[in-house]
C-alpha positions in Angstrom: 68.2 44.8 -4.1 64.8 45.8 -5.2 63.1 49.2 -4.5 61.6 47.8 -1.3 65.1 47.2 0.3 66.6 49.7 2.7 70.3 50.4 3.2 70.0 50.8 7.0 68.2 49.0 9.8 66.8 50.1 13.1 65.9 47.6 15.9 63.1 48.7 18.1 61.3 47.2 21.1 57.9 48.0 22.5 58.0 49.0 26.1 54.6 48.6 28.0 53.2 51.7 29.5 53.9 50.6 33.1 57.6 50.3 32.3 57.9 53.7 30.5 58.2 56.1 33.5 61.9 55.9 34.1 63.6 54.7 31.0 67.2 53.8 31.9 69.9 55.5 29.9 72.0 53.4 27.6 74.7 54.3 25.2 73.5 54.5 21.6 69.8 54.0 22.6 67.0 56.5 22.5 63.3 56.6 23.2 61.0 56.9 20.2 57.4 57.9 20.9 54.8 57.4 18.2 51.5 59.2 17.8 48.6 57.3 16.2 49.9 55.3 13.3 48.2 53.1 10.7 49.9 50.1 9.2 49.1 47.7 6.3 50.4 44.3 7.6 51.3 41.0 6.0 52.1 38.0 8.2 54.6 35.3 7.2 56.3 32.4 8.9 59.7 30.8 9.1 63.1 32.3 9.6 63.8 35.6 7.8 66.6 34.5 5.4 67.6 37.9 3.9 66.8 41.0 1.9 65.4 39.2 -1.1 62.7 37.4 1.0 61.8 40.7 2.7 61.6 42.5 -0.7 59.3 39.7 -1.9 57.1 40.0 1.2 57.0 43.8 0.9 56.1 43.5 -2.8 53.3 41.0 -2.0 51.9 43.3 0.6 52.0 46.3 -1.7 50.3 44.3 -4.5 47.6 43.1 -2.1 46.7 46.8 -1.4 46.1 47.6 -5.1 42.7 49.1 -5.7 42.0 49.5 -2.0 41.2 52.7 -0.2 44.6 52.4 1.6 46.8 52.0 -1.6 47.3 55.7 -2.3 47.9 56.5 1.4 50.6 53.9 1.6 52.2 55.1 -1.6 52.1 58.8 -0.4 53.7 57.8 3.0 56.4 55.8 1.3 57.5 58.8 -0.7 57.8 61.0 2.4 59.4 58.4 4.7 62.9 57.2 5.0 61.9 53.5 5.3 59.7 51.7 2.8 58.6 49.1 5.3 59.1 47.7 8.9 59.8 44.1 9.7 58.5 42.7 13.0 59.8 39.3 14.3 58.1 37.9 17.4 60.0 34.7 18.2 63.3 33.9 19.9 66.0 32.7 17.5 65.9 29.4 19.4 62.2 28.8 18.5 62.2 26.7 15.3 58.5 26.0 14.8 55.4 28.3 14.5 57.5 31.4 13.9 55.5 34.6 13.3 56.9 37.6 11.4 55.2 40.6 9.9 56.0 43.2 7.3 54.4 46.6 7.9 53.9 49.6 5.6 53.1 52.6 7.8 50.8 55.3 6.5 48.6 58.3 7.5 45.0 58.5 6.6 43.6 61.9 5.6 40.1 62.5 7.0 
């Protein structure tokens, strides 16, 4: 595994505002509220085949930020975060065409 691969995974779901009032309790689940976040995002298609592919996508995203005003903010956030990147998949496993995935690197911008 490369330096972009993590040893643990978290699965999250966005819950629209109108459905957030009375979150039903469920064993092993918890609500996670985010303040304003920034993300550098790279979109890619197909089925996610494994850690190697995700590491390559993360490395490509990181490389695409080189020399930008966001590069140092992403690097600083990666040092203080427990996850190097987030993966978002938007399709059902039963959809075989036009799949959309994203790799995110979350960061904070200093004013």
